[in-house]
C-alpha positions as CSV (number, residue, x, y, z in Angstrom):
1,M,-3.7,-9.6,-16.0
2,K,-7.2,-9.1,-14.6
3,V,-7.2,-8.7,-10.8
4,I,-9.5,-7.7,-8.0
5,V,-8.1,-4.8,-6.0
6,N,-8.7,-5.4,-2.3
7,E,-6.7,-2.4,-1.1
8,A,-6.8,0.9,-3.0
9,G,-3.4,2.5,-3.6
10,F,-0.6,3.1,-6.0
11,Y,0.7,0.1,-7.8
12,A,3.9,0.9,-9.9
13,G,2.9,4.6,-9.9
14,T,-0.7,4.1,-11.1
15,W,-3.7,4.5,-8.7
16,F,-6.1,1.7,-8.5
17,E,-9.5,1.9,-6.6
18,A,-10.6,-1.1,-4.5
19,G,-13.7,-2.9,-5.7
20,D,-15.2,-6.2,-6.9
21,K,-14.8,-5.4,-10.6
22,P,-11.7,-7.0,-12.3
23,Q,-9.1,-4.4,-13.4
24,D,-6.2,-4.7,-15.9
25,M,-2.8,-4.5,-14.3
26,P,0.6,-5.5,-15.8
27,D,1.7,-9.0,-14.8
28,A,5.0,-7.9,-13.4
29,V,3.2,-5.5,-11.0
30,A,0.3,-7.7,-10.0
31,R,2.3,-10.8,-9.1
32,Q,4.1,-9.0,-6.2
33,F,0.7,-8.3,-4.5
34,L,-1.1,-11.6,-5.1
35,P,-1.1,-14.4,-2.5
36,P,1.2,-15.9,-1.2
37,Y,3.3,-12.7,-1.4
38,G,0.5,-10.2,-0.4
39,A,-3.2,-9.9,0.1
40,Q,-3.8,-6.5,-1.6
41,L,-4.9,-8.2,-4.9
42,S,-6.7,-11.4,-5.8
43,L,-7.6,-13.2,-8.9
44,P,-11.3,-12.9,-10.1
45,D,-11.8,-16.7,-10.2
46,A,-10.5,-17.2,-6.6
47,K,-12.8,-14.4,-5.3
48,R,-15.9,-16.1,-6.8
49,A,-14.9,-19.6,-5.8
50,A,-14.3,-18.9,-2.1
51,P,-17.9,-17.9,-1.1
52,K,-19.3,-21.0,-2.9
53,A,-17.1,-23.3,-0.9
54,E,-18.1,-21.7,2.4
55,E,-21.8,-22.0,1.5
56,K,-21.4,-25.7,0.9
57,K,-19.7,-26.2,4.3
58,A,-22.3,-24.2,6.2
59,G,-25.3,-25.8,4.5
């Protein structure tokens, strides 16, 4: 599964750096850290959609 890492750290024994670039992570590992269970990871589509929604409200 492609995810955006919001917090750098070890996920299932593998180090992942934080950044805006989507990274591959096994589904069983990623699901534990995605909302609503955690905020350490996010899905690439959700990351892109959020700023657009905020811009429309502000403008």
